[in-house]
N, C-alpha and C positions, 0 to 999 in steps of 0.2 A: 502663780497662784490669782486666778480672778477675784474681781471685788467680792463678788459673791461668797466665794469660797472663803475670803478672808473674814466676811461677817459669821460664817456658820462656825468657824474656828475660835472667833471671840467669844460666841455662844457656849461653845464647848467648854472653855476657860474659866467663863461665868460660874456653869455649872459644878465643875470641880470646885473653884471656889466658893460654891454656895453662897454668891452675891445676888439675892433672890430679887433687889430692885434695880440692877444691870441687867439682869437675865431676861426680866419682862420687858424691859426697853428693848431688848435685841431680838426677842421673840415678836414683839410687835413690827418690827422692821422685816423680820423674815416672812410673817404673815402677810405683810403689805406685797413682797416679792413674790410669793407663793400666788398669792390673789391673783396678780397682774400676768402670772404666767400660765394659770388654768384658765383666765379669761380670754387671753389671746392667743392659745395653744402656741407658744414657743418659748425658747430659753431666752432669757433676758442678757445683753450685752452691758458691759460695764457701765457704759453712758444712760442703759434705761434706769440701772440701779442707783447711779448716781441722780437720777432726776427724781425717781421714788424718795431718796434721801432728802433731797431738796424740798420736794412737797409736802415729805412730814415734818422739817423743821419750821417751815412757813407756817403749817397747820397749828403747830406747840406754839409758836410766838403769838397767834392770833389768838389762840384760846388762855395763853399766859395772861394778855392782857386783857381780856376780856373778866379772869377770873379776878384779877388784881382789883377792876373798876369795881365788880361787885363785892370788894372785901372778903374773898375767900385765899386767904396767901397760903393756907396748906395745898389746895390744888394749884396754885400757881407756881409753889415751889416745887411741885411734881413735873409740871410741863417744863420749868426751866431745866430741871435734872435732864429729862429725858432730852431737851435740845441741847446739853453738853455730852451727852451720850452719842446724839446722831451727829452733831459736828465734828467729832472725830474723824469720820467717813467722809468728811467733804475734803477738797482741796484746800492749801494753803490760799487765804484768802487775800486780794490784792489790797493793797493799801492806796492812799488817796491819790498820790502822784502816779501811781502805776495804773491805775483806773482813769485818771485825766489824760494822760498819754496815749493809750488805747482809743480812747473814744476821739480824743482829735485827730489820730491817723486815720481813724475811720471814717472822719467826716472831709478830712482832706483828700481822703482816697474815693470816697465816692462823689466829692463836688459840691455838698449837701449846702444850700443856700437858706433855708430856713427850715420852718416845723413841719413844711410838706414832705420834707426828706426823714423825718425821724424814723418810720417806718423802716425803711432803708438802711440806717444807721444800725438800728436795733438788730436788724437780722444779719447784718454783717458782723456784730460785737457778739451775737448769742453763743455762737460756736466756740469763740477764744475765752469767753469768762463764764461759761457756765459753771455752777457752782462755786465759785471765786470771788462772787461780790451779790449783793442783793440787787436783784433787778427793777426794783422801785428805785432804789437809790440811782442804779444806772440811769434809768429814765428821766430821774429830775436832773441830773450832770447835763445829760443829752439837751434836753429842753433849756436850760440855764444857757449852755455853748450855743445853741441854735438861734437863739433870740439876741446874744449880744450881734 
């Protein structure tokens, strides 16, 4: 069963269970998937769907922070709920030590000497950790390791 099929099955289950809030979030995800399929005129792979989920989680995190800054906790709570629903479609997150180990391996493999090699390290890491770690945090860790 593909990633997209799994999402559609979850949507059907939410409909049967009459879970309106969950159903709404899954419908947002399926709408985003269909939009990309229509725009690009192709069936999406599991990696493409994963990229959409990652993008949606990032958007909701940004929105939740803005709502909290504006004292709109009700809207922030909705975004946080949607993040929780979407994150269950992401692969298991890497812990700090696993992430640092992968970064160090990439730095050693490339022979990175400083900040000028950061793009090469990120390029090598991105396929390995897609969806398993926040790329902003990965970037900060690479910077810290390359500056030492």
